[in-house]
C-alpha positions, 0 to 999 in steps of 0.5 A: 324380661322386656319393658313392654311386658311390664307396661302391659302387666301394669295396665292389665293389673289396673283394668283386670280386663285384657281386652280393655288393656289391648285397646288402651295399649293399642295392641291385639288381645292375644299380644296382651296375653302373650306378654303376661305369660312371658312375664310370668314365665320369666318370674316363675310366678303366677300374677293373675288368677283366671276363672270363667273368663275373669281375671284377678291378681294373685297375692304376688301380682298385687305385690309386684304391681307396685314394684313394676310401677316404680320401675317404669316411673324411674325408667321414664324419668331417666329417659326424660332426664337423658333427653334434657341432658342431650339438649344441654340442660344440667338442672331442672327447676320447676315453678308453680304459678297461678293463671293470674300471675302467668298473665301478668309476670311471666312474659316479662322475665322468662326470656332474661332468666332462661338466657342467663341460665341456659343450663337450667331446664325451666318447667312452668306449672300453671296451678290455682293459688290454693294448690301452690303452697302444697306443691312447694311444701311437698317439693314437687316444685322449687318455688311458687308465685301465688296470690295467697300467702302460706298458711303453714310454717316451713315455707319462706314467704316474700311479697313480690309486689302489691297491686292496686285494683282498677275498675275496668270497662269496655272501651267506649267511642271517646278518647280520654281527653274529650269523653264524658266522665264515666259514672261508676254507679251507672256502669255498675247498674247497667253492666254485668260484673264479673267476679271471683277470679281472685281468691282473696278480695271478692266477698268483702268487695261485693259486700261493700258494692251492694251497700252503695249500689243495690241490685248489682248483677254478677257473673262468676268467672273464675279465671281473670284472663277470661274476665278480661277477654269478656270485658274487651268483647263488651260483655261486662265489667270487673275489678282487675289488678293493674298489672294485668291490664296495663298493656290493654289500657295503654293500647286503648283496648280497655278503659279504667273508670275512676272509682270513688265510692270507697277505697279499693283493696290492694292485692299482694303477690307472694313468692313461696319456696322452702329453699332460697337458693341462687336460682330462687333469688335470681328469679325473685329479683327479676320479678321485683325489677319489673315495673308494675305500678 
């Protein structure tokens, strides 16, 4: 029995169309038929029922489909692990991180973490904060960095840091010392406000803003790094965590306007894991050692 016969069978069992499977597997339709026939002969069982140019799975075929999928998954995982082993990795550690956190945290600590742990194959999954808790709970990832705390028990939650929000505008032609003071109310009335790129604070913040400055024009931009890029291009303004814009502020690519209408919220970043082992502790300590405020 050959592995390719199993791959052909699993695809044909999904499509129930040998022609479609031949296109998906990039082989001729006769080759698909031959693979199925050889597999059936090897097993001594019929996997498909053929009637008037249509195929369907036999009862044995339906049962074997699940088994074949598991065999192929295990084989693919073993091959991947073998390649990792050949590269010197002896352990895989998977981290789920939200797009916002990837923009602020990851570049500062990856180099030192991977340098300290050359035997660890680090896998980064960029996921929305709403999905990270479930990934940690199901142990699809070793840990997660999220803008949301866990809603269920069984997951360790640690606050990585608290981040103040800043009102961010496109850079104007003046420098910080000689330029006129920026009117927050005028900026809010004349700019498009990019919203909903953080899962926590926007509804309450918008409610307060509309009390002070009625008629604000908003645009939902669900990724914070896109909102930041739009601001740099002069398309509008937004409220962003300080850690996300500190480099652009220092380099003069963005401008912060002093916001004095009401106190702005502080957003927290959470480290989530089910097992606080040595790697988790080390990664968390490296994050917390980075100066964000």
